[in-house]
C-alpha positions as semicolon CSV with decimal commas, in nm:
position;residue;x (nm);y (nm);z (nm)
1;X;0,029;2,145;3,137
2;X;0,133;2,006;2,800
3;X;-0,104;2,016;2,503
4;X;-0,071;1,860;2,158
5;X;-0,242;2,048;1,873
6;X;-0,303;1,838;1,559
7;X;-0,440;1,987;1,237
8;X;-0,335;1,989;0,873
9;X;-0,408;2,363;0,847
10;X;-0,073;2,512;0,949
11;X;-0,207;2,865;1,000
12;X;-0,475;2,737;1,238
13;X;-0,216;2,533;1,430
14;X;0,003;2,841;1,462
15;X;-0,288;3,048;1,594
16;X;-0,395;2,784;1,849
17;X;-0,035;2,740;1,964
18;X;0,007;3,116;2,011
19;X;-0,318;3,151;2,209
20;X;-0,254;2,849;2,429
21;X;0,107;2,943;2,502
22;X;-0,019;3,285;2,611
23;X;-0,232;3,099;2,868
24;X;0,081;2,931;3,005
25;X;0,043;2,591;2,838
26;X;0,335;2,409;2,683
27;X;0,223;2,334;2,326
28;X;0,357;2,088;2,073
29;X;0,216;2,043;1,723
30;X;0,160;1,779;1,458
31;X;0,000;1,804;1,115
32;X;-0,159;1,459;1,085
33;X;-0,282;1,175;1,302
34;X;0,012;0,944;1,237
35;X;0,257;1,211;1,355
36;X;0,038;1,269;1,661
37;X;0,046;0,900;1,758
38;X;0,426;0,891;1,719
39;X;0,471;1,211;1,920
40;X;0,248;1,080;2,198
41;X;0,480;0,779;2,231
42;X;0,766;1,019;2,317
43;X;0,581;1,281;2,521
44;X;0,321;1,279;2,796
45;X;0,042;1,516;2,698
46;X;-0,227;1,639;2,935
47;X;-0,469;1,708;2,649
48;X;-0,491;1,674;2,271
49;X;-0,675;1,914;2,039
50;X;-0,725;1,748;1,701
51;X;-0,893;1,814;1,370
52;X;-1,133;1,544;1,252
53;X;-1,062;1,561;0,878
54;X;-0,695;1,522;0,794
55;X;-0,518;1,330;0,518
56;X;-0,390;0,987;0,612
57;X;-0,483;0,898;0,969
58;X;-0,783;1,119;1,045
59;X;-0,882;1,252;1,385
60;X;-1,150;0,989;1,451
61;X;-0,918;0,695;1,390
62;X;-0,635;0,865;1,579
63;X;-0,867;0,918;1,875
64;X;-0,976;0,552;1,862
65;X;-0,612;0,439;1,870
66;X;-0,521;0,670;2,158
67;X;-0,826;0,569;2,362
68;X;-0,762;0,197;2,297
69;X;-0,416;0,211;2,459
70;X;-0,399;0,191;2,837
71;X;-0,108;0,436;2,844
72;X;-0,301;0,707;2,653
73;X;-0,669;0,630;2,718
74;X;-0,691;0,885;3,001
75;X;-0,581;1,182;2,788
76;X;-0,871;1,414;2,703
77;X;-0,918;1,460;2,328
78;X;-1,097;1,769;2,201
79;X;-1,199;1,731;1,836
80;X;-1,238;2,032;1,607
81;X;-1,391;2,034;1,260
82;X;-1,539;2,252;0,990
83;X;-1,811;1,992;0,936
84;X;-2,102;2,050;1,174
85;X;-2,301;1,738;1,082
86;X;-2,461;1,567;1,380
87;X;-2,359;1,225;1,248
88;X;-1,993;1,328;1,245
89;X;-2,021;1,468;1,596
90;X;-2,175;1,139;1,714
91;X;-1,892;0,949;1,541
92;X;-1,645;1,169;1,728
93;X;-1,794;1,083;2,064
94;X;-1,812;0,713;1,969
95;X;-1,439;0,726;1,890
96;X;-1,377;0,831;2,251
97;X;-1,352;1,208;2,216
98;X;-1,412;1,409;2,532
99;X;-1,533;1,721;2,356
100;X;-1,614;1,872;2,021
101;X;-1,584;2,225;1,879
102;X;-1,705;2,332;1,534
103;X;-1,486;2,561;1,320
104;X;-1,475;2,853;1,316
105;X;-1,438;2,893;1,691
106;X;-1,307;3,173;1,906
107;X;-0,986;3,148;2,104
108;X;-1,189;3,217;2,420
109;X;-1,416;2,917;2,361
110;X;-1,116;2,694;2,289
111;X;-0,932;2,808;2,602
112;X;-1,243;2,773;2,820
113;X;-1,316;2,420;2,692
114;X;-0,956;2,313;2,747
115;X;-0,950;2,457;3,098
116;X;-1,274;2,276;3,179
117;X;-1,150;1,939;3,050
118;X;-0,820;1,972;3,237
119;X;-0,993;2,074;3,560
120;X;-1,230;1,777;3,538
121;X;-0,938;1,537;3,482
122;X;-0,757;1,692;3,779
123;X;-1,064;1,640;4,000
124;X;-1,096;1,277;3,891
125;X;-0,727;1,214;3,955
126;X;-0,748;1,373;4,301
127;X;-1,051;1,159;4,391
128;X;-0,875;0,848;4,269
129;X;-0,567;0,928;4,480
130;X;-0,783;0,997;4,786
131;X;-0,968;0,669;4,745
132;X;-0,645;0,478;4,693
133;X;-0,494;0,631;5,008
134;X;-0,803;0,553;5,217
135;X;-0,877;0,210;5,086
């Protein structure tokens, strides 16, 4: 499984990459939303973990753009942020995010949430394939 980690905090990106690679994921990184959109055009990610507040193209707008494209709308997006305001969380879900984690978070919570999102997508894909084969 290939994951894209997007955050302007380089130390946090390095830590997430290390923890996720230790779980067997292939991890690529970007430090802003614009770079994430460009990287997604070249790669096929199974999931994107993205900070909400970044300079330039922020995580909410990046998520909106990814979810608006047919080719990327199916990719789960897990937003992370230091801001725990309910309004921002609601904005994240309205942008199309599939999950939300407030900073600081533990590596265990991050890994568990990612595994859950990927397993749910796998189930949906399997059901879709079964229905297509039977119908």
